[in-house]
C-alpha positions, -999 to +999 in steps of 0.1 A: +275+180+706+275+216+722+283+247+709+286+254+670+286+215+668+252+211+679+239+245+653+208+232+638+206+258+610+229+272+586+246+301+600+253+317+565+213+316+551+193+300+579+184+268+566+180+237+584+212+218+580+208+181+580+244+170+573+280+179+566+270+210+542+242+234+531+219+220+511+203+253+505+243+274+498+267+248+499+289+260+530+304+233+553+289+231+586+304+246+610+323+232+639+338+240+672+372+232+658+367+258+628+370+284+656+405+276+668+438+294+655+453+252+639+422+259+620+424+295+607+466+285+598+458+253+580+434+276+555+464+300+553+491+275+545+465+258+526+459+289+503+500+296+499+503+260+490+477+255+469+487+260+432+459+248+420+439+274+428+430+306+404+454+336+419+484+313+418+475+298+384+467+333+374+502+346+383+519+315+367+502+327+334+510+359+337+547+354+337+557+321+315+526+321+292+522+359+278+487+365+265+471+337+274+448+358+301+438+387+273+433+356+253+411+336+271+392+365+286+384+377+252+369+342+238+347+337+272+372+316+290+373+336+323+361+310+351+394+294+358+415+328+359+414+357+385+397+386+369+422+410+355+414+439+378+417+416+407+456+404+395+466+442+390+450+444+426+479+418+436+502+435+419+498+470+430+497+451+465+533+443+459+545+477+449+527+491+480+544+472+500+582+472+478+609+497+482+601+527+457+627+512+435+614+524+398+601+557+380+563+551+394+575+565+426+591+603+426+601+616+454+608+657+459+640+655+445+631+640+410+596+667+407+612+703+411+646+717+397+683+709+415+676+744+431+650+733+450+662+700+454+699+713+469+675+738+493+653+706+506+686+687+518+701+690+547+738+678+543+742+699+515+776+705+528+789+674+529+782+670+487+811+668+463+815+696+440+807+674+411+776+663+428+769+692+436+772+708+405+748+675+384+720+685+413+726+723+401+720+714+365+688+691+372+658+706+354+635+695+368+605+671+351+585+689+320+562+702+345+585+720+363+586+752+348+557+759+359+552+740+393+586+750+406+567+786+415+536+765+431+560+754+456+583+786+463+551+804+468+535+781+494+568+772+514+570+810+519+534+821+526+538+790+549+572+801+563+554+838+567+526+821+591+552+801+613+577+832+616+541+855+630+531+826+649+569+823+669+577+858+668+605+847+641+621+825+664+612+798+638+603+794+604+591+770+572+619+762+543+622+740+516+630+711+536+600+709+559+581+704+531+606+682+509+595+659+544+555+665+540+556+662+505+577+624+505+555+613+532+523+613+506+542+610+473+546+569+479+512+565+484+498+588+456+518+572+432+509+538+438+471+545+435+482+569+403+501+541+384+469+531+363+465+554+341+495+542+324+471+517+311+442+535+287+473+547+269+480+510+263+448+502+252+450+532+229+484+520+213+464+486+210+430+496+197+449+516+167+473+489+155+444+463+154+415+487+144+397+465+119+397+439+143+363+432+158+369+441+196+356+464+219+380+491+236+375+476+270+389+442+255+421+463+240+418+475+280+426+440+296+452+435+270+468+465+281+460+460+322+471+424+319+506+442+299+510+467+327+507+441+350+534+423+341+557+451+340+547+463+377+555+427+391+584+428+365+603+463+379+596+447+416+614+415+406+645+430+388+653+460+402+644+453+437+672+425+437+693+442+419+692+473+437+702+452+468+729+438+450+744+472+436+745+482+472+761+454+488+788+457+461+799+496+457+775+509+484+752+530+461+729+534+435+758+544+405+746+555+369+758+523+357+738+499+380+710+525+364+719+521+330+716+484+334+684+473+350+667+497+323+680+478+299+674+447+307+636+457+322+628+474+287+642+440+265+622+417+290+588+440+284+594+445+248+593+405+241+572+398+266+551+420+250+553+406+215+545+373+221+516+385+243+506+407+210+509+376+193+486+351+210+459+378+214+457+390+179+473+365+164+495+387+142+526+384+122+556+386+144+570+416+127+539+430+136+542+420+171+572+434+172+566+466+166+539+468+185+554+459+213+577+488+206+553+516+202+535+502+235+572+511+255+574+545+233+541+557+244+545+541+284+580+564+284+559+588+270+527+589+293+551+582+322+571+616+315+541+639+302+513+628+319+518+606+350+546+622+368+526+661+361+494+644+374+514+626+403+528+659+415+497+679+413+475+651+436+504+654+462+509+688+460+472+694+463+471+677+498+505+685+508 
C-alpha cells in the first residue's frame, strides 16, 4: 500500500490504526480512493437519496406529521430528529435562494409612501393613469410617517455632496438611493425573519400557561411552526407566481388574494393539528390558538418586523 492506504495512525485523533476503523474515534481508515472526485460524488448523491437520514426524516415529519417534532423534543426524544434551529437554518437557506415573493422581503417601494415610490421609478411616464394614482395613494408602512423624512433628508444630503464634487454636473436622486436600498434589503430581511418566532411563543405560553412547560419549550413549538410557514410560502407562492406570470403576464390583485387565502388556510389548519398534538388539547382550543397565532404573526409582521427591517437597511445604506 502507498499514500493514504499505508497510513499507520488515524489522521483524526492520532491513534494507531489496526483495521478498517479507528478503535479510538471510529473514523474509517482513509484510502487513496477517498481523495478522488468519484468518492465525493458518491457521498453527495448518497446524502441526497438517503431518506433515512435526519435531515429528510425531519423535513418529512415537519410537513406530514404536524407537531411531532415539537412533541418529541419536549418529551426528550431528540436523537432521530434534526435540532430545531438547524431545521430553521435549512428553511432560511431555501428562503435565501428563493425569489423574494413574500411579505417577508420588502423592497424600497413597499417601505415608503407613494410619492417617494414614484420618485424612485425610472418609468413613471410609461405608467397608466390608474397605476400612477394607485401608487400615489399608497401611504406606506406604519413607520413611514416618521421614516419617510429620514429618506428625504439623506437623499438631499447626498445630492448636495454629489453636486459639490462634480460642480453641479451630477446629483443624487431617490432612484439612486432605492437601488442601493434594494441591494441590501433582501439579505437583511431574510436574516431578520426569526423576529417573528418570539411573538408566536408568547401566544403559546399565554394560551397554555398552566402547563408545566418552560418558555423555551413553547419557543421550540413556535420555531417549528414558523419553519413550516416559511417553507410553505415558498412552495405555494413560487409555483403560483410563475403560473400567474405565464398566464396573464403579471402579478394581479386577484392572484395576490388567491395566494394569501391558500397560504393562510393551510397555515391555520396545520397549526391547529400541531397544537393539538403537542399540547393534547381539544380541537376547539387548538383552532382558537391557531387563529390567535396567525393574528399575532400578521401584527408582528406589520408593526415590528417591517419597521426593524427598514431601520436595519437604512442604517447601512
